[in-house]
C-alpha positions as CSV (number, residue, x, y, z in Angstrom):
1,M,-2.5,24.5,6.4
2,A,-2.1,22.8,9.7
3,D,0.8,23.5,12.0
4,P,2.9,20.2,11.9
5,T,4.5,20.9,15.3
6,N,2.0,18.8,17.2
7,V,1.6,16.1,14.5
8,E,0.6,13.1,16.7
9,S,-2.1,14.9,18.7
10,T,-3.6,16.4,15.5
11,A,-3.8,13.0,13.8
12,T,-5.0,11.2,16.9
13,R,-7.7,13.7,17.7
14,I,-9.2,13.7,14.2
15,G,-8.9,9.9,13.8
16,H,-10.6,9.4,17.2
17,R,-13.5,11.8,16.6
18,L,-14.1,10.6,13.1
19,S,-13.8,6.8,13.6
20,R,-16.3,6.2,10.7
21,A,-14.8,8.7,8.3
22,P,-15.7,7.7,4.7
23,L,-12.1,7.0,3.5
24,A,-11.9,5.3,0.1
25,R,-8.2,4.8,0.5
26,V,-5.1,6.1,2.3
27,L,-1.8,6.0,0.3
28,C,1.9,6.9,1.0
29,Q,4.4,6.9,-1.9
30,V,8.1,7.5,-1.7
31,R,10.2,8.3,-4.8
32,W,13.9,8.2,-5.5
33,P,16.0,9.3,-8.5
34,L,16.8,7.1,-11.4
35,L,19.5,4.7,-10.2
36,S,22.2,3.1,-12.3
37,K,22.2,-0.3,-10.5
38,F,18.5,-0.8,-9.7
39,D,17.1,-4.0,-11.2
40,L,13.4,-3.8,-10.8
41,D,12.6,-7.5,-11.3
42,L,15.3,-8.8,-9.0
43,T,14.3,-6.2,-6.3
44,A,10.7,-7.2,-6.6
45,D,11.7,-10.9,-6.0
46,E,13.7,-9.9,-2.9
47,L,10.8,-7.8,-1.7
48,S,8.4,-10.6,-2.2
49,R,10.5,-12.9,-0.1
50,A,10.7,-10.4,2.7
51,I,7.0,-9.3,2.9
52,G,5.3,-12.3,1.3
53,D,3.7,-13.6,4.6
54,A,1.8,-10.3,5.0
55,F,1.3,-9.7,1.3
56,P,0.9,-13.2,-0.3
57,L,-0.7,-12.1,-3.5
58,R,1.4,-10.8,-6.3
59,D,1.0,-9.4,-9.8
60,A,2.6,-7.1,-12.3
61,Q,1.0,-4.4,-14.5
62,Q,2.1,-1.7,-16.8
63,E,2.5,1.8,-15.4
64,L,0.6,4.2,-17.7
65,Q,1.2,7.8,-18.4
66,F,-1.8,9.9,-19.4
67,T,-1.4,12.9,-21.7
68,L,-4.0,15.5,-22.7
69,G,-3.6,16.6,-26.3
70,P,-5.6,18.0,-29.2
71,S,-7.2,14.6,-29.9
72,G,-8.1,14.0,-26.3
73,V,-6.5,11.9,-23.6
74,S,-3.9,9.4,-24.7
75,Q,-2.0,6.8,-22.6
76,Q,1.3,5.1,-23.0
77,S,3.2,2.5,-20.9
78,I,6.3,3.8,-19.2
79,G,7.3,0.7,-17.2
80,T,6.2,-2.2,-15.0
81,I,4.7,-2.0,-11.5
82,H,5.0,-5.0,-9.2
83,R,2.1,-5.2,-6.7
84,F,1.9,-7.2,-3.5
85,Q,-1.5,-7.5,-1.7
86,S,-2.7,-8.9,1.6
87,A,-5.0,-11.9,1.5
88,D,-8.1,-9.7,2.0
89,R,-6.8,-7.3,-0.7
90,G,-7.2,-4.4,1.8
91,W,-3.5,-3.5,1.7
92,T,-1.2,-3.1,-1.3
93,V,2.5,-2.5,-1.7
94,S,3.5,-1.3,-5.2
95,L,7.1,-1.1,-6.5
96,G,8.3,0.7,-9.6
97,S,11.7,1.6,-10.9
98,Q,11.6,4.9,-8.9
99,F,8.9,4.5,-6.2
100,L,7.4,2.4,-3.5
101,S,3.9,2.9,-2.2
102,L,1.7,1.5,0.5
103,E,-2.1,1.8,0.0
104,T,-5.0,0.6,2.0
105,T,-8.8,0.6,2.1
106,R,-8.7,-0.5,5.7
107,Y,-7.1,2.4,7.4
108,D,-6.9,2.0,11.2
109,G,-4.9,5.1,12.1
110,H,-1.6,6.7,11.3
111,A,0.5,4.6,13.8
112,D,-0.6,1.3,12.3
113,F,-0.1,2.6,8.8
114,I,3.4,4.0,9.4
115,Q,4.5,0.8,11.0
116,R,3.5,-1.2,7.9
117,L,5.2,1.4,5.7
118,G,8.3,1.0,7.7
119,V,8.3,-2.8,7.3
120,A,8.0,-2.4,3.5
121,M,10.6,0.3,3.3
122,T,13.1,-1.7,5.4
123,A,12.6,-4.7,3.2
124,L,13.3,-2.5,0.1
125,T,16.5,-1.1,1.5
126,H,17.7,-4.6,2.2
127,A,17.0,-5.6,-1.4
128,A,18.4,-2.5,-3.1
129,S,20.6,0.5,-2.4
130,I,18.4,3.6,-2.2
131,P,20.8,6.5,-1.5
132,F,18.0,9.1,-0.7
133,L,14.4,10.0,-1.5
134,I,13.3,12.9,-3.6
135,R,9.6,12.9,-2.8
136,V,7.3,11.6,-0.1
137,G,3.5,11.9,-0.5
138,Y,0.8,11.1,2.0
139,R,-2.7,11.0,0.7
140,Y,-6.3,10.6,2.1
141,T,-9.2,10.1,-0.3
142,N,-12.7,10.5,1.2
143,R,-15.8,9.4,-0.8
144,L,-19.4,9.9,-0.1
145,T,-22.2,8.2,-1.9
146,G,-26.0,7.9,-1.5
147,S,-28.5,10.7,-1.7
148,A,-28.8,11.0,2.1
149,D,-25.2,12.2,2.3
150,L,-24.9,13.9,-1.1
151,D,-28.0,16.1,-0.3
152,R,-26.2,17.4,2.8
153,L,-22.8,18.4,1.3
154,G,-23.5,22.0,2.0
155,A,-24.0,21.1,5.7
156,F,-20.9,18.9,5.7
157,F,-18.3,21.1,4.1
158,V,-17.2,24.7,3.9
159,E,-17.9,26.5,0.6
160,G,-14.3,26.6,-0.4
161,V,-14.3,22.9,-1.4
162,L,-17.8,22.7,-2.8
163,G,-17.0,24.1,-6.3
164,G,-20.2,24.5,-8.3
165,L,-22.3,23.2,-5.4
166,A,-21.8,26.5,-3.7
167,Q,-23.4,28.5,-6.5
168,G,-27.1,28.1,-5.5
169,D,-29.4,26.0,-7.7
170,T,-27.6,22.7,-8.5
171,S,-30.6,20.8,-9.9
172,Q,-28.9,20.6,-13.3
173,L,-25.3,20.2,-12.1
174,L,-23.9,16.9,-13.3
175,R,-20.3,17.3,-12.1
176,T,-17.9,19.8,-10.6
177,V,-14.2,19.5,-9.8
178,T,-12.2,22.0,-7.7
179,E,-8.4,21.9,-7.2
180,S,-6.2,24.0,-4.9
181,V,-2.5,23.8,-4.1
182,Y,-1.1,25.2,-0.8
183,S,2.5,25.7,0.3
184,S,4.0,25.5,3.7
185,E,7.4,26.3,5.1
186,G,10.2,24.6,3.3
187,S,9.2,22.1,0.6
188,D,5.8,20.9,1.9
189,Y,2.7,21.2,-0.3
190,L,-0.9,20.2,-0.1
191,L,-3.0,19.4,-3.2
192,V,-6.7,19.5,-2.4
193,R,-9.2,18.3,-4.9
194,S,-12.9,17.9,-4.5
195,A,-15.4,16.5,-7.1
196,L,-19.0,15.7,-7.6
197,L,-18.9,12.8,-10.1
198,E,-21.5,10.9,-12.1
199,P,-21.8,7.1,-11.7
200,Q,-18.8,5.2,-13.1
201,M,-16.8,8.4,-13.5
202,A,-13.2,8.4,-12.0
203,L,-11.4,11.4,-10.7
204,E,-8.2,9.7,-11.8
205,P,-7.1,6.2,-13.1
206,T,-5.6,5.0,-9.7
207,L,-9.0,5.2,-7.9
208,P,-11.8,2.9,-9.2
209,P,-15.0,4.8,-9.8
210,A,-18.1,4.3,-7.7
211,E,-21.2,2.7,-9.3
212,E,-23.3,5.6,-8.2
213,K,-23.1,9.3,-8.0
214,S,-20.3,10.3,-5.6
215,W,-18.5,13.1,-3.9
216,I,-14.7,13.0,-3.5
217,L,-12.5,15.0,-1.2
218,D,-8.8,14.1,-1.9
219,L,-6.0,15.5,0.3
220,D,-2.5,14.9,-1.1
221,S,0.2,16.2,1.2
222,F,3.8,15.9,-0.2
223,R,7.4,17.0,0.2
224,E,9.8,17.3,-2.6
225,D,13.6,17.8,-2.3
226,P,15.8,17.2,-5.4
227,D,18.9,17.3,-3.1
228,G,17.6,14.3,-1.2
229,L,15.7,13.3,1.9
230,P,17.4,10.7,4.1
231,V,15.7,7.3,3.9
232,E,15.8,7.0,7.7
233,A,13.8,10.3,8.0
234,L,10.7,8.7,6.3
235,P,8.7,8.1,9.5
236,E,9.1,11.6,10.7
237,V,8.4,13.2,7.2
238,A,5.3,11.0,6.7
239,T,4.0,11.8,10.1
240,Q,4.4,15.6,9.4
241,L,2.6,15.2,6.0
242,S,-0.2,13.2,7.6
243,A,-0.8,16.0,10.0
244,I,-0.9,18.6,7.3
245,A,-3.5,16.7,5.4
246,T,-5.6,15.8,8.4
247,G,-5.3,19.3,9.8
248,H,-6.7,20.7,6.6
249,F,-9.4,18.1,6.5
250,W,-10.5,19.3,10.0
251,S,-10.6,22.9,8.8
252,V,-13.0,22.2,5.9
253,I,-15.6,20.0,7.6
254,K,-18.5,21.2,9.7
255,D,-20.2,20.0,12.8
256,D,-22.8,18.0,10.9
257,F,-20.1,16.0,9.2
258,I,-18.5,15.3,12.6
259,E,-21.8,14.2,14.0
260,R,-22.5,12.0,11.0
261,F,-19.1,10.2,11.0
262,K,-17.8,10.4,14.6
């Protein structure tokens, strides 16, 4: 994993050199413990008033939990999620009873992203009393499509993230999924998942599938602390997590990838 001590230069260097990186989304989620006086609907209304100019579109949907059992995958509703979107639908703030997230398909660098996250989090803390956070996650999901790029995956990535694609003849390979979890000092972790997926196949429910065959590289860096992370420490923690994920990304791509997406 990347050394987070020089977080800004790491993120800036990678973002600059890969200005056309195939990001399907970037997401940061913060979680807090179950609170005795947290009213989700009232908080959502207050949040809407605070961020409504930047996020004028609003809806609510059921939060689903997926369980794998003897009869296959089942799902059940575990609560409501309020969503607020920008007019171009490129940015989304989601609020649940124990989390807030910011997601975008129009990522323009960490500094811009963290500023928008700070606005949403400040609005939340004005609407509800959040004593501390128990988890912060920062996630980059890259997706490649089209035969021109899919045929060059071996030239783009190191073998460690290629899964079945690294095994020689792949003419009959329909899909492959690889997952690795890394730990760092303290309570930082990095979940790395890569997948070759058939058309209309999703790696997970939160990411809409591509209409054609695709390759996913998903980097989910997170910090967990049941004793609590100070809310005001969110920008620093998120910046460190971003550097861990982007640093690992830099370590698994090859020069051909850099040349293709610089």
